[in-house]
N, C-alpha and C positions, 0 to 999 in steps of 0.2 A: 094490182091487189097484193097486199102483203099477207103472207101466211104467218099466223101467230106462232111464236117460238118461245122456248124457255132457255135461259142461260144457266149453265151448271159450272161449278168449280170443283177442282180436285187439288188438294195440297200434296206436296211431296211426301210429307209424313204420313198422310192417309193412304198413299199409294205404295209406300216403301215395302211393306211386308209382302204384298202379293206380287209386286214387280220383281223383287229379288227371288221369289220362289217360282217364277214362270220361266219355262224353257222356251226361248224365242228363236230357236234355230231354224224354224220353218218360215220365219219372216226375214225380209231383207229389203234394202233400198231398191226402189223401182229402177228398172233399166229401160233403155230404148225398146228392147224386145217386148216390154210389157205394155207399150203404148196402146195397141189395139184392145187388149183386155181392159185396161183402165178406161179407155174411151167408151167401150160398150157398157160397162157396169156404171160408169159415171152418168151416162145418158139415161140409163134405166132408173137409177136412184135419185138423181138430181137434174131432171130435165130442164129446169128453168134457171139454173145457176149461171153466174157470170164466168166461172172458172172453166178452163178447157183442160182436157186430158193432157194435151201437149204441155201446157203450163205446169200441171201437177208433176209431170215426169221430168221436165227440163229446167224449171225455174230453180236456180241455185239457192234461193231464199226459202224454199219449201223443203220439208223433210217428208218425202212420200215413201211409204213402205208397202210391200206386197207380201201376203201370206200364201204359202203353197200347201197343197196336199198332193202327195205322190208326184211331185215335180210340176204340178199344174197350178197356176195362179187361181185363187178362189176369193180373194178380197184385197182391198187396198185401204190405206188411211193416209191422210196428209195433214200436216200442221206447220206452223211457223212461229217464230218469235217476232212480235210486233216491234215497231220502231220505238215504242216506249218500254220495251223489255218484258212484255207479258207473253206468256205462252198461250197458243190457240190451236186447238184441234179443229181443223176446218171441215174435213170430210172423212167419213168412214163407211165402207160398204162391204158386205160379204154376199156372194151369189146366193139367191134364195134357197137352193137345195143344199147348201153347206152351213146353214144357220143352226145354232142351238147345240153344237157338238164341241165347242171350245176353240174353234179357229179364230173367232173374233177376239177372244181373250188373249190369244197369242199375238195377234195383230195389234191390239190396243197396247199391250205391254211393250212391244218393241218400239212402237211409235212414241209412246209417252216417255219411255226411258231415254230415247234420243232427244226428245224435246226438253226434258228436264236437264239433261247434260249439256245441251247446246248453249245455254246462257245461265246455267246454275239457277234455274227457276225454282221458286218456292210454290208456285201455283200454276195450274193450267185451266183454261176455260173452253167451253164449247157451247154452241147453240143447237138446239134440236127442235124441229117443228112439233107442235103440241099433238098432232094426230099420229105421230110415230111412237105409239105406246110401247112396242117391244124394244125400241132403241132407248127410250127413257128408262125402262126397267133395267136394261143392260148397263147403262151408265150408272144408275143408282146402285146396282149390285157391285159395281167396281169402285164405289166410294165417292162418286160425284154427288154434290148437294146443290139444290136449286138456289140461285142467288137472285134471279129476276124472272 
């Protein structure tokens, strides 16, 4: 069974202002020591996905970031540049009790900035399941527009 999803795009120019004004010091590339955290949150948020936490943390073709609060990981995001040179945000999740206070904004900014810089991209895309209304609102608030 396929879960209906929406595809969204974000241009570099639409993201430029808020990306440049966001302090991303609490976000960093994922480390081996983040593997258990990423695995637990990934299983909670994306239980039927093909991707593994090990791949998200170790695959050199993926840019996976973790955001911390008080030195503790509370969210991760992962994306890549496709073989045809397009940017793709694959996964993003923040622990439920840390949502709505700006940590996702920091995580998204760090991940998108790295992806835009990776291949000098003009646009990034993502797919989000239609039933994830808070995620859709979050992405739209950050300038993503629906393309499919």
